[in-house]
N, C-alpha and C positions, 0 to 999 in steps of 0.2 A: 476142721468144720465138717458137719454132716448135713445132708439135705433130707428132710423128712418127706415121706410120701405125700403127694398132694399139695406140697408147699413149694412156693417159689424161692423163698429165702433160705440161705444156708444158716443153720443153727450153730452159733458160736459156742463150742463146748468148753465152758469155763472150768469144769472139773478136770478135763484132760490138760488144758493149758496150765492150770495151777499145779497139777502134778508134775508137769514138765519143769516149771519154774522151781518147785520145791526140790526136784532132783538136781537142778543147777546149784541151788543154795547148799544142798547137802555136800556136793562135790567141793564147793568153795570153802565150806566150813571144815571139811576134812583136811583140805590143804592147809588151812590155818592151824589146825590141831597138830599137823605134822611139823609145824614151826613153833610148837609150844604154846599156842594161843587157843584157848577154849572159848568160843563165842558164847556170851551169857546174857540172857534176857530176864529182867526182873518184872514180874507181873503183880500188880496191886489190885486186889478186889475188896471193895468196901461194901458190907451189907450182904443180903441174902436174895438179891434179885435173881429169879430162876433163869431168865434168859442170859443174863451176864455170866452166871455161874457156868452154864453150859458152854457159852462162847469161850470163856477163859480155859475151861477144860480142853476144848478142841484146839485152842492155840498152843497149850502146853504139850499136848500129844503130837501135834504137827512139828513143833520145835524140836522135840527129842528125836523124832524120826529124821529130822534134817541136820542132826549132829550139833544142835544148839542146846546148851544147858539152860535150864529154867529154874528160877528161884521164885516160888510162890509166896505172896504175902497176903493172907486173908485176914481182914479186919472186921470187927463187928459194926453193925449199922450205927451204933452209938459213938463211934470214933469221932473225936473232935477235930476241928480244923487244925489246931496246933499239933495234935498227934500225927495227923496225916502229913503235914508239912515237915515235921521232924523226920518221918520215915523217908520222904523224898530227899531231904538233905543228906541223910545217911547213905541212901543209894547213889546220890550224886558223887559222894566222896569215896565210895567203894571202888577200888581199882579193878576188881574182878568183873563188875557189872558193866556191860557195854551198852545195853538198851533198857529203857524203863517204859513200861506200858501201864498207865493208870486206866483201868477199865471204866468207861463212861456208859450210862450216866451214874453220877455219884448220888448218894442220898441228898434230899433237898436242902438240908441244913448246911451242906458243904459247898464252898465256892470253887467250882471246877476250873474256872479261868485262872484263879490265883494259883492253883496247883500246877496247871500247865505252864504258867509263867515261871514257876519255881524250878522246873526241870532244867538240868544241864542241857543246853542245846546240842552238845556232842552226843547225848544219849537219847535224844528226842526221836525215837524210831517211829513214832506215830505221825511225825511231821506237823504237829499242831502248835508248837511254840511260835510266838510272834516273830522271832528271828528266822525260823525255818520258812514261815509264810512270806516274810519280807524278801528273803533270797529268791523264793519262787517267783514273786511278783517282779523282781528285777531280772528274771531270766537266767539266774545262776543258782538253781536249786541245790540244797544240801540234802535234806530228807524230805521226800514228797509224801503227803498223806496217802495211806495205803490203798484205799478204794480208788481214788483218782489215778494213782500209779498203775493199779491193776487194769483200769479202763484203757489206759494208753497201750498197755501190753496186748490187750484183747484186740484193739483196733489194728495194731501192727500184725498180729497173727492172722487177722481176717483179710489183710491186704488193702486196708483203706489208705488212699492217697490223701493226706491231710493238707499239704501245701496248696493254698488257693481254694480249698473246699469251704463251703458255707456250713458252719456248725451251730447247733442250738443246744443250750443247756437249760433244762427246766429245773429250777431250784437254785438257791443262792446261799446254802449253808456253808460254813467254814470247813465242814467235814468232807463235802463232795462238790457242791456247785461251784463255789469260787475257785478252789484249786484246779478242777478239771477245766474250767474256762481259761485259766492262765496257762495250763499245759497245752491246750489246743492252740491258743494264740502263739505260744512259744514255738509250736510246730508249724506256724504260718497259715493256720486256718483263720477264716473270718468268723468271729464268734459273736453270737447274740445270746445274752443271758435273760431268761424269762422267769416270771414269778407270778404270785397271786394277783398282782396289779397290772399285768401285761394285757394290753388290748389286742383283740383279734388273734388270740393265741394259735388257733388252728391254722390260720394263714401263715403265721410265722413258722410253724413246724413244717408246713408244706413246701417251704423254700429250702429246707435244710438237706444237705448231703450226709450229715452226721447228726444224729439225735441222741442226746444223753438225758434220760428222764430220771430225776432224783427229787421228786416233789412230794412223795408220800401219800398219793391218792390212788386207790385201786383203779386200774384201767382207765385213767383219765385221758390218756393219749389214745385217741380212736384210730383204728386201722386206716381209715380214709384220710387221715391227716398226713400219713407218711408218703414222702416223695418216692416215685419209682426208682429203685436202685440205691436207696439210702442205707447207711449203716446205723443200726439202732442198738443202743446199750441201755438196758433197763435196770437201773440201780435199786428201784423200789422193791420192797417185799411187804405185802399186806395180807393179813389173814381175814378171809370172809367169814360171815356167820356160819357158813356151811363147814368151815374148817379148812377150806382150800386156800392154798397160797397163790397169790397172783402179784404181778408187778404193777408198775405205773402205766404200762402200755398194754393195749388190747392185743395180745399176742397173735391170736388167730387172724384177725384182720390185717395187722401190720405185716405178718408173714406173707400175705398175698402181694405185697408191694416192695418190701425191703429186699436188698441184696443179701444182707446178713443181719442176724438179730440174736440177742442173748435170751435164753429162757429164764424163767423164775419158777422154782429155784434152779441152781446149777449153772448160772451164768457168771455174773459179776461177783457174787458172794464168795466163792472159793478163792478168788484172787486176793482178797483182802489179807487173809492170814499169810498166804505165800509171799506177798509184798512186805508184810511186817517182818518176816524172817529174812528176806533179802536185805532190808534196811538194817537189821540187827547185825548180820554178818559184815555189811559194809561199815557199820559203826565200829565193830571190833577191829577191822583192818585199819581204819583211819586212826583209831586211838592208840593201838598197840604196835603197829608196824610203821607208822608214818612219823613217829616222834624222833 
């Protein structure tokens, strides 16, 4: 972590921590390769969404740098549900493929939930299959969704003591809010999940030792909501009309109170890809060396 001039909070450097994790993954993947196992990730992109295309390209580049092979499957936006399901079935059956990532969101005519349910849970490196989420809820996680997993790593690196801590999660999506709430509870924090219907939200946040903001509203969490000494993870990324990227937390004000805080960009975001690669290497180890 680094402390910026004039700020009280330590800034949690997600880029540096993600680079450290990718290095660990690269070492683990190289060890597998030495045993004749090449960790392999299949990436499925449907359509021409520019943001998704850039993100998939970044994932592929990071994977190859971490000694993980990548198989790209780029499908046109006109792909039918049956065609996509057939590809998933093929990847499920392919013994070389260890992890499958279907880039979301899919075009509107496709049923993303059906696609996720069709994945082999042993290859569900995004951690979104109902079985993966069920094991997480039971306190015995198999594959943890990548962004929440990255959040937990950031908290460890920042030195947060979670046992007995009061944690608040803003947002209840299956991608971030619900899984991170479960992970925090599994770490013995006392967790409150807030959302658009929560009353007295500011007061709820002010009681929290750990704040995870994943609500998708620019700078909704004001600086004076933050408890002195709290750890703040800002999962949101919002582009203002000016073109500036901001998170869900008012960074300047929150930095006056927090003990540690993630910036946007450069905080939580880089951890998502690193954790995807970590899950892929773990899937490879389980599938090919545990049999």
